[in-house]
C-alpha positions as CSV (number, residue, x, y, z in Angstrom):
1,M,0.1,0.0,-0.2
2,V,0.9,3.2,-1.0
3,S,0.2,6.5,1.2
4,M,0.5,10.2,1.4
5,S,-0.3,12.9,3.3
6,V,0.1,16.8,3.3
7,P,-0.3,18.5,6.6
8,F,-1.3,22.1,6.7
9,T,-2.6,25.0,9.2
10,F,-4.9,27.4,8.6
11,D,-4.8,30.8,10.9
12,E,-8.6,32.1,9.6
13,M,-10.9,31.7,11.1
14,S,-13.7,31.8,8.0
15,A,-16.5,30.1,8.2
16,A,-15.7,27.4,4.9
17,N,-12.2,27.3,7.5
18,I,-14.4,26.1,10.3
19,Q,-17.1,23.8,9.0
20,K,-13.9,22.0,7.8
21,F,-12.4,21.3,10.8
22,F,-15.7,20.5,12.5
23,L,-17.2,18.7,9.7
24,A,-19.8,21.0,10.2
25,S,-23.3,21.9,8.4
26,N,-24.9,24.7,8.7
27,L,-27.8,25.1,11.1
28,A,-29.1,29.0,9.9
29,A,-28.0,32.0,9.6
30,G,-26.1,33.5,12.2
31,G,-23.3,31.3,11.7
32,R,-24.6,28.5,13.9
33,Y,-23.3,25.1,12.5
34,A,-24.3,21.0,13.4
35,V,-20.8,19.5,14.5
36,F,-19.9,16.1,12.6
37,E,-22.8,16.4,10.4
38,K,-20.9,15.9,7.3
39,A,-18.8,13.2,6.2
40,L,-15.5,13.3,4.9
41,T,-15.7,14.4,0.9
42,E,-13.4,13.2,-2.0
43,G,-12.2,16.0,-4.5
44,A,-9.0,16.9,-6.4
45,A,-6.5,19.4,-5.5
46,Q,-3.8,21.6,-6.6
47,V,-0.7,22.0,-3.9
48,F,1.5,25.6,-5.0
49,F,5.0,25.7,-3.3
50,D,6.0,28.9,-3.6
51,T,10.2,29.2,-3.2
52,D,12.6,31.9,-2.7
53,V,14.9,30.2,-4.8
54,G,14.9,27.5,-7.4
55,N,12.0,25.6,-8.5
56,D,8.1,27.1,-7.4
57,I,6.3,24.1,-7.2
58,V,2.9,22.7,-8.2
59,Y,1.4,19.4,-7.3
60,F,-1.7,18.1,-9.1
61,I,-3.8,15.9,-7.2
62,P,-6.3,13.8,-8.8
63,N,-8.5,12.1,-5.7
64,C,-7.7,13.5,-1.9
65,I,-9.9,13.9,1.2
66,I,-8.8,17.2,3.9
67,R,-9.7,15.9,7.2
68,P,-9.0,17.6,11.0
69,D,-5.8,16.5,12.0
70,G,-5.7,17.5,16.2
71,A,-6.8,20.2,18.3
72,L,-7.8,23.3,17.4
73,S,-5.6,26.4,18.5
74,T,-7.8,28.9,20.6
75,N,-4.7,30.7,22.5
76,E,-5.8,34.5,22.7
77,E,-2.7,35.7,23.0
78,D,-1.9,34.1,19.1
79,W,-3.7,33.2,15.5
80,W,-5.9,30.9,16.1
81,S,-5.3,28.1,13.9
82,G,-6.9,24.6,12.9
83,P,-4.2,21.7,11.7
84,M,-5.3,19.5,8.7
85,V,-4.1,16.9,6.5
86,L,-5.4,16.1,3.3
87,D,-4.6,12.5,2.1
88,I,-4.0,11.8,-1.1
89,L,-5.9,8.7,-2.3
90,Y,-5.5,6.3,-5.0
91,Y,-7.1,7.4,-8.6
92,E,-8.0,5.1,-11.9
93,N,-9.5,6.3,-14.6
94,S,-8.7,6.5,-18.2
95,H,-6.8,10.2,-17.8
96,W,-5.3,9.4,-14.8
97,A,-4.1,5.5,-14.7
98,S,-0.7,6.0,-15.7
99,K,-0.3,8.6,-12.5
100,P,-3.0,7.2,-9.9
101,Y,-1.7,10.1,-7.4
102,G,-1.2,12.7,-9.5
103,F,1.8,14.9,-10.8
104,V,4.5,17.7,-9.7
105,L,5.1,20.4,-11.8
106,A,8.8,22.2,-10.9
107,S,9.3,25.1,-12.4
108,N,10.0,28.9,-12.0
109,I,6.4,30.2,-11.5
110,D,6.4,33.9,-11.3
């Protein structure tokens, strides 16, 4: 079995990020969300790695899941942040059959 994950942290407490972190559905206007009401969803992604030196990298992922990965930081003296992880899933169809985990493009992207 081959697997790969990309851990990341969000530090913007937007409605979309909060919903992803809590797997929540919107109850009504006013920012009320029902926690653990949504299942993890699969989708495609592009991850951009911008570097100051050398090549920039774009990782094209045909199938993945974004999920919470730990505790929500609620330190009042610092930015609130939420740890997440992008799990890359095996994907096979006619277009991606030869690269089921996607591909990486390395170039000087400006």
